[in-house]
C-alpha positions in Angstrom: 41.3 223.2 -86.0 42.3 224.3 -89.6 45.6 222.3 -90.9 47.0 226.0 -91.0 45.9 227.7 -87.6 47.5 224.3 -85.8 50.7 224.6 -87.8 50.8 228.5 -86.7 50.1 228.0 -83.1 53.3 225.1 -83.0 55.6 228.3 -82.9 53.7 230.6 -80.7 55.7 229.6 -77.6 58.6 228.1 -79.3 59.5 224.8 -79.2 57.1 224.0 -76.0 54.1 224.4 -78.3 56.3 222.7 -81.0 56.2 219.3 -78.7 52.4 219.9 -78.3 51.9 219.7 -81.5 53.9 217.3 -82.8 52.5 214.7 -80.4 49.0 215.6 -80.5 48.5 216.6 -84.3 49.1 214.0 -87.2 49.0 216.0 -89.9 51.9 216.3 -91.5 52.1 219.4 -92.3 51.4 220.6 -88.7 53.9 217.6 -87.7 56.6 219.5 -90.3 56.1 222.5 -88.8 55.9 221.8 -85.0 59.0 219.9 -85.4 61.2 222.7 -87.2 59.9 224.5 -84.4 61.2 222.0 -81.6 64.4 222.2 -83.6 64.4 225.9 -84.2 63.5 227.4 -80.8 65.3 224.4 -78.8 68.3 224.7 -80.0 68.3 228.5 -79.9 67.0 228.3 -76.5 70.0 226.4 -75.6 72.5 228.4 -77.3 71.3 231.6 -75.8 71.5 229.8 -72.1 75.2 228.3 -73.1 75.8 232.0 -74.4 74.8 233.4 -70.8 76.3 231.4 -68.3 80.0 231.4 -70.4 79.4 235.6 -71.3 78.2 235.4 -67.7 81.0 233.7 -66.0 83.5 235.0 -67.7 82.2 238.4 -66.9 82.5 237.6 -63.1 85.5 235.6 -63.2 87.8 238.3 -64.4 87.5 237.5 -68.2 86.8 240.0 -70.4 87.3 243.7 -70.0 84.9 244.2 -67.2 82.5 246.6 -68.4 83.1 246.3 -71.9 83.1 242.6 -71.6 79.2 242.7 -70.4 78.5 245.4 -72.8 79.7 242.9 -75.5 78.0 239.9 -74.3 74.9 242.0 -73.2 75.5 242.8 -77.4 76.1 239.4 -78.9 72.5 238.3 -76.6 70.5 240.8 -77.7 71.3 240.0 -81.5 70.7 236.9 -80.7 66.9 237.6 -79.7 66.7 240.1 -82.7 66.8 237.0 -84.9 64.8 234.6 -82.5 62.1 237.0 -82.8 62.2 237.6 -86.5 62.3 234.3 -87.2 59.4 233.3 -84.9 57.0 236.1 -86.7 58.4 234.9 -89.8 57.4 231.0 -89.1 54.4 232.2 -87.9 53.2 234.1 -90.7 54.0 231.7 -93.4 51.9 228.5 -91.5 49.5 230.5 -90.7 49.2 231.4 -94.7 49.6 228.0 -95.5 52.8 227.9 -97.0 55.3 224.9 -95.9 58.4 227.0 -95.0 61.6 225.8 -94.5 64.2 227.6 -92.4 67.4 226.4 -94.4 69.6 223.4 -92.2 66.9 223.8 -89.2 64.1 221.6 -91.4 66.7 219.7 -92.6 68.1 218.9 -89.4 64.4 218.4 -87.9 63.5 216.3 -91.2 66.6 214.0 -89.7 65.4 213.8 -86.4 61.5 213.6 -86.3 61.8 211.3 -89.5 58.3 212.6 -91.5 
């Protein structure tokens, strides 16, 4: 498989394919994209889960303003979903084009966790 294709595929299912490609492919370009996928989408997955739990529990426990609180929670999670979708598309396009694209902060964190 070509290097750019493997790097692009490391984003297809978010952190799951990132893990697969990180541990199965030894090429530096692919591993850099796979590590970035793990940190970026794994972190966003955890953030969305925690926010969903926090906002959902707040609504059902009487915190927030009932339907207004539910609307705000839905709006925040929808905004994060949009950011995730845009990042997913951009990262895949850059990787498939063979470009070393680094998401600010995330790439540095991935480098420190996964030591290139």
